[in-house]
Structure formats: structure tokens, C-alpha cells
C-alpha positions as CSV (number, residue, x, y, z in Angstrom):
1,M,115.4,-124.7,-180.1
2,I,112.8,-124.3,-177.3
3,M,110.1,-123.5,-179.8
4,A,111.0,-126.7,-181.8
5,Y,110.6,-128.8,-178.7
6,L,107.3,-127.1,-177.9
7,F,106.0,-128.0,-181.4
8,L,107.3,-131.5,-180.9
9,L,105.4,-131.7,-177.6
10,G,102.3,-130.5,-179.5
11,R,102.8,-133.3,-182.0
12,I,103.0,-135.9,-179.2
13,I,99.8,-134.7,-177.6
14,L,98.0,-134.6,-180.9
15,L,99.1,-138.1,-182.0
16,G,98.1,-139.4,-178.6
17,Y,94.6,-137.9,-178.9
18,E,94.2,-138.9,-182.6
19,K,93.6,-142.6,-181.9
20,I,90.9,-141.7,-179.4
21,V,89.1,-139.4,-181.8
22,V,89.4,-141.8,-184.7
23,K,88.0,-144.6,-182.5
24,K,85.0,-142.4,-181.6
25,V,84.4,-141.5,-185.3
26,G,84.8,-145.1,-186.5
27,D,82.7,-146.7,-183.8
28,K,79.7,-148.3,-185.5
29,S,80.5,-146.5,-188.7
30,N,81.6,-147.5,-192.2
31,S,85.5,-147.6,-192.1
32,I,86.0,-146.5,-195.7
33,A,83.6,-143.5,-195.3
34,T,85.3,-142.6,-192.0
35,S,88.8,-142.8,-193.5
36,F,87.7,-140.6,-196.5
37,L,86.3,-137.9,-194.2
38,F,89.5,-138.1,-192.1
39,F,91.7,-137.4,-195.1
40,L,89.4,-135.0,-196.8
41,T,89.2,-132.7,-193.8
42,A,93.0,-133.0,-193.2
43,T,93.6,-132.0,-196.8
44,L,91.5,-128.9,-196.3
45,F,93.4,-128.0,-193.2
46,L,96.7,-128.4,-195.0
47,L,95.6,-126.4,-198.1
48,P,96.6,-122.9,-196.7
49,F,100.2,-124.1,-196.0
50,A,100.7,-126.3,-199.1
51,F,101.6,-123.7,-201.8
52,G,104.6,-121.9,-200.5
53,K,107.5,-120.3,-202.5
54,N,109.5,-123.5,-202.4
55,V,106.9,-125.6,-204.2
56,S,108.2,-127.3,-207.3
57,L,105.7,-129.4,-209.2
58,D,108.0,-132.2,-210.3
59,F,105.4,-134.6,-211.7
60,G,108.2,-137.2,-212.5
61,R,108.6,-137.6,-208.7
62,L,105.0,-136.9,-207.7
63,R,104.0,-140.0,-209.6
64,Y,105.5,-142.0,-206.7
65,G,103.0,-140.2,-204.5
66,I,100.2,-141.6,-206.6
67,L,101.4,-145.1,-205.8
68,S,102.1,-144.5,-202.1
69,G,98.7,-142.7,-201.9
70,F,97.0,-145.9,-203.1
71,I,98.8,-147.9,-200.5
72,Y,98.0,-145.4,-197.7
73,S,94.4,-145.3,-198.7
74,I,94.1,-149.1,-197.9
75,S,96.3,-148.7,-194.8
76,F,94.2,-146.1,-193.1
77,V,90.9,-148.0,-193.8
78,L,92.6,-150.9,-191.8
79,Y,93.7,-148.3,-189.2
80,V,90.1,-147.1,-188.7
81,K,88.7,-150.6,-188.7
82,S,91.2,-151.7,-186.0
83,L,90.5,-148.8,-183.7
84,S,86.7,-149.2,-184.1
85,L,86.9,-152.9,-183.2
86,G,89.6,-153.0,-180.5
87,E,90.7,-151.2,-177.4
88,A,92.8,-148.1,-178.1
89,S,95.4,-149.1,-175.6
90,L,95.8,-152.5,-177.3
91,V,95.8,-151.7,-181.0
92,G,97.1,-148.1,-180.8
93,P,100.7,-149.0,-179.9
94,L,100.9,-151.5,-182.7
95,Y,100.6,-148.6,-185.2
96,N,104.3,-147.9,-184.4
97,F,105.3,-151.3,-185.8
98,N,105.8,-149.5,-189.1
99,V,109.3,-148.9,-187.7
100,F,109.8,-152.7,-187.4
101,F,108.5,-153.3,-191.0
102,L,110.4,-150.4,-192.4
103,L,113.7,-151.7,-191.1
104,I,113.0,-155.1,-192.5
105,L,112.1,-153.7,-195.9
106,T,115.1,-151.5,-196.1
107,T,117.4,-154.4,-195.1
108,V,115.8,-156.7,-197.7
109,F,115.3,-154.3,-200.7
110,L,117.9,-151.6,-200.1
111,R,120.5,-153.9,-198.6
112,E,121.1,-151.8,-195.6
113,P,123.2,-153.6,-192.9
114,F,121.3,-155.6,-190.3
115,T,123.4,-154.5,-187.3
116,L,123.4,-155.6,-183.6
117,Q,121.7,-152.3,-182.8
118,K,118.8,-153.1,-185.1
119,I,118.5,-156.6,-183.6
120,V,118.3,-155.2,-180.1
121,G,115.8,-152.5,-181.0
122,L,113.5,-154.8,-183.0
123,S,113.7,-157.4,-180.2
124,L,112.5,-154.8,-177.7
125,L,109.7,-153.7,-180.0
126,V,108.4,-157.3,-180.2
127,Y,109.0,-158.0,-176.5
128,G,107.1,-154.8,-175.6
129,A,104.2,-155.7,-177.8
130,S,103.8,-159.0,-175.9
131,F,102.7,-157.0,-172.8
132,L,99.7,-155.6,-174.8
133,S,98.0,-159.0,-174.4
134,K,100.0,-160.5,-171.5
135,Q,99.8,-164.3,-171.0
136,E,101.9,-166.8,-169.1
137,N,104.9,-166.5,-171.5
138,L,106.2,-164.5,-174.4
139,F,105.2,-166.9,-177.2
140,K,101.6,-167.3,-175.9
141,S,101.3,-163.6,-175.5
142,L,102.3,-163.0,-179.1
143,R,100.1,-165.8,-180.4
144,V,97.0,-164.4,-178.6
145,L,97.9,-160.9,-180.0
146,F,98.1,-162.2,-183.5
147,E,94.9,-164.1,-183.2
148,K,92.9,-161.0,-182.7
149,K,91.2,-159.5,-185.8
150,E,91.7,-155.9,-184.6
151,T,95.4,-156.4,-184.0
152,L,95.9,-158.0,-187.4
153,F,94.2,-155.0,-189.0
154,M,96.6,-152.6,-187.2
155,L,99.6,-154.7,-188.1
156,G,98.5,-154.8,-191.7
157,S,98.1,-151.0,-191.6
158,S,101.6,-150.6,-190.2
159,F,103.1,-152.9,-192.8
160,L,101.5,-150.9,-195.6
161,I,102.6,-147.6,-194.1
162,A,106.2,-149.0,-194.1
163,I,105.9,-149.7,-197.8
164,G,104.5,-146.2,-198.4
165,R,107.3,-144.6,-196.4
166,T,109.8,-146.6,-198.4
167,I,108.3,-145.3,-201.7
168,D,108.2,-141.8,-200.2
169,G,112.0,-142.0,-199.7
170,F,112.4,-141.5,-203.4
171,V,110.6,-138.2,-203.2
172,V,111.6,-136.6,-199.9
173,G,114.3,-133.9,-200.4
174,K,113.3,-133.3,-204.0
175,V,109.7,-131.9,-203.3
176,D,108.5,-129.5,-200.7
177,P,107.5,-131.9,-197.8
178,L,104.4,-129.9,-196.8
179,F,103.1,-129.8,-200.4
180,Y,103.9,-133.5,-200.8
181,C,101.9,-134.3,-197.7
182,F,99.0,-132.2,-199.1
183,F,99.3,-134.0,-202.4
184,L,99.3,-137.4,-200.7
185,Y,96.2,-136.6,-198.7
186,F,94.5,-135.3,-201.8
187,V,95.3,-138.5,-203.7
188,I,94.2,-140.7,-200.9
189,S,90.9,-138.8,-200.7
190,I,90.3,-139.3,-204.5
191,Y,91.0,-143.0,-204.3
192,Q,88.6,-143.5,-201.4
193,F,86.0,-141.3,-203.0
194,I,86.1,-143.3,-206.2
195,Y,85.7,-146.5,-204.2
196,I,82.8,-145.1,-202.2
197,L,81.1,-144.0,-205.5
198,L,81.6,-147.5,-207.0
199,R,80.1,-149.1,-203.8
200,K,77.3,-146.5,-203.8
201,E,78.1,-145.6,-200.2
202,L,78.1,-141.8,-200.4
203,G,75.1,-141.9,-198.1
204,E,77.3,-143.4,-195.4
205,V,79.7,-140.5,-195.7
206,L,76.9,-138.0,-195.3
207,K,75.4,-139.9,-192.4
208,I,78.8,-139.9,-190.5
209,F,79.4,-136.3,-191.2
210,K,75.9,-135.3,-190.0
211,E,76.2,-137.3,-186.8
212,K,79.8,-136.7,-186.0
213,A,80.8,-133.5,-187.8
214,L,82.8,-132.0,-184.9
215,L,84.7,-135.2,-184.3
216,V,85.5,-135.5,-188.0
217,F,86.9,-131.9,-188.1
218,I,88.9,-132.6,-184.9
219,A,90.4,-135.8,-186.4
220,G,91.3,-134.1,-189.7
221,A,92.9,-131.1,-187.9
222,I,94.9,-133.4,-185.6
223,N,96.2,-135.4,-188.6
224,A,97.2,-132.3,-190.6
225,Y,98.7,-130.2,-187.8
226,S,100.6,-133.1,-186.1
227,Y,102.5,-133.4,-189.4
228,L,102.9,-129.7,-189.7
229,F,104.4,-129.5,-186.1
230,L,106.8,-132.3,-187.0
231,L,108.1,-130.4,-190.0
232,I,108.7,-127.4,-187.9
233,A,110.5,-129.5,-185.2
234,F,112.7,-131.1,-187.8
235,K,114.2,-127.7,-188.6
236,S,116.0,-127.7,-185.2
237,I,115.8,-131.3,-183.9
238,D,117.5,-134.3,-185.4
239,V,115.2,-137.1,-186.8
240,S,116.9,-139.6,-184.5
241,I,115.6,-137.6,-181.5
242,A,112.3,-136.4,-182.9
243,E,110.9,-139.8,-184.0
244,P,111.5,-141.7,-180.8
245,L,110.1,-138.8,-178.8
246,S,107.0,-138.8,-181.0
247,M,106.4,-142.3,-179.8
248,L,105.7,-140.9,-176.3
249,S,102.3,-140.2,-177.8
250,M,101.5,-143.8,-177.0
251,I,101.5,-142.8,-173.3
252,I,99.0,-140.1,-174.0
253,T,96.8,-142.7,-175.8
254,L,97.0,-145.1,-172.8
255,I,96.0,-142.4,-170.3
256,L,93.1,-141.2,-172.4
257,A,92.0,-144.8,-173.1
258,K,91.9,-145.5,-169.3
259,N,90.0,-142.3,-168.5
260,I,87.6,-142.3,-171.5
261,F,87.0,-145.9,-172.3
262,K,87.9,-147.4,-168.8
263,E,90.5,-149.7,-170.4
264,N,93.0,-151.6,-168.2
265,I,96.4,-150.2,-169.1
266,R,98.7,-151.4,-166.3
267,E,100.7,-154.1,-168.1
268,R,100.3,-152.3,-171.5
269,T,102.1,-149.3,-170.1
270,I,105.1,-151.4,-169.3
271,G,105.0,-152.8,-172.9
272,V,104.7,-149.3,-174.4
273,L,107.8,-148.1,-172.4
274,I,109.8,-151.1,-173.7
275,M,108.7,-150.4,-177.3
276,I,109.7,-146.7,-176.9
277,L,113.1,-147.9,-175.6
278,G,113.4,-150.2,-178.7
279,A,112.6,-147.3,-181.0
280,W,115.1,-145.1,-179.3
281,I,117.9,-147.7,-179.8
282,L,116.9,-148.2,-183.5
283,N,117.1,-144.4,-184.1
284,W,120.3,-143.8,-182.1
285,R,123.1,-142.2,-184.1
């Protein structure tokens, strides 16, 4: 159990640092080329772990991965674009709004009950988000938040991630999760590579890699191993505990954003803590 929590702590630290690294890689760089390198390197880091004894190539189920991979390939371009344009302490926490969108989607399409617990949790997520761009009142704070291009990019990314996670729900439990993650990353890399070839922007990929190779490898490793650590933690820790704890990574992001980019995080810290509380209530069993 102690090892499981240590791996979960590792995931929290990696997730918190990921947004800082992605912001550095994406700064003044082509977002699609950056996203492609992000997933290509992550795929390479996952390759040694992907083909274990439990791997079953059920192509009837893996076809869902082809669809969700297409959705994720768009989502993470928006993710990179958002971080390259906005402050990490502002747009980073909005990534976790996929929890909000996921619950809405499962309620609408899977007809899951919309309970008081969900209402309270979702309300806290929205209220916490209002502190990210604090104004005189809640509605003005949210309006200012939604008027920013970088926040809309991140919310769009979160929404697409929620759709992808909903699709992945048809596959999880039937396919080895680590292989499925590798398969997804591979599919995303192919989609983005094809788009880059069609746009004749392969030179942008080479340029970013030449200028920021170390950051590219760090970002890919963080993406791959944060997921690997989560899988290990899930063996001993319930999802309802692991997922809200993973959101503590937002605190790491805020601290790093303050120290590295000199961002003002005072009120945003309050908002993030409220959002974490909302996520905890949503996942409480």
C-alpha cells in the first residue's frame, strides 16, 4: 500500500510539472508539431511496457481506440495551444474540467442519475474556476474567463477528452490498459503525422526537436510514466481516492508557475483548492 501511494505521489508531481514543460515546448512553436512530438516520444517510452503477457489484440474493441485517438489528437493540439498562449496557473486547472464534462455526458447519454452529490461537486468546480480570473462577482469572473482565447482552447480540450474517455469506457477492462494506452498514443501520433505531411510542416517538427530536444523528451517521459504510475497505484488504491488525489498536481503547477514564470497565484490557489474539493465530492463512494 505504501508503494502504491508513492507511485501516486510520483504521478502528482509529474502531472504538475507536465504543464510547465509543455508550455515551454509550445512557446512560439507550431502547436500540431509540438503535440506530435509530445505523443511520439511518449509512445516510445511506453513501448517497453506495452507488450506483456496479458496483451490480447481484440481488434473489434481496439477500433474504438482509433476513434478516440482521433478525438484526442485534436484535444491535445488545443491543450498545447492553450498553454503556449496563457498563464499555466490560469489554463492548467481548467484541464480538470473533463470531470465536469464527463459527468454531463454520462448523465445525458448513459442516463446515469444526476444526484445531489453531483450537483454539489459540479457547482464547486465551477465556483472554484471563477477564482482563476477573479472579478467583482461570480458571473463576471466566469464571463471574463470564457472570453479568453486560451481558456476556451483548454475547455475545448477538456470537453474532447471527456468524449474520448466515454468512448474508452467501452474498451477498459477488455484490453490490457497499458497496451491500450500505447495503442492510443501510437494512433494519435499517426493522425497528427498525416496532418503535418498534408500541411507540409515536417520542417516545423524538425525545427522544434532541434531547438528543444531535451524538453521534448522530458514532456514525453512525463506523459508516459505519469500514466504508468497511475496504473500501478490502481492495483491498491481505489479510483475514487486516486483520481481526486491526482488533482493535487494543480498545486504543483501553481507553485512552479509562480517560481518559473512569476505568475500571480494567490486567488487562483483558493480556486484550485475549491475545485479539488468538488472533485473529491464527485468521486466519493
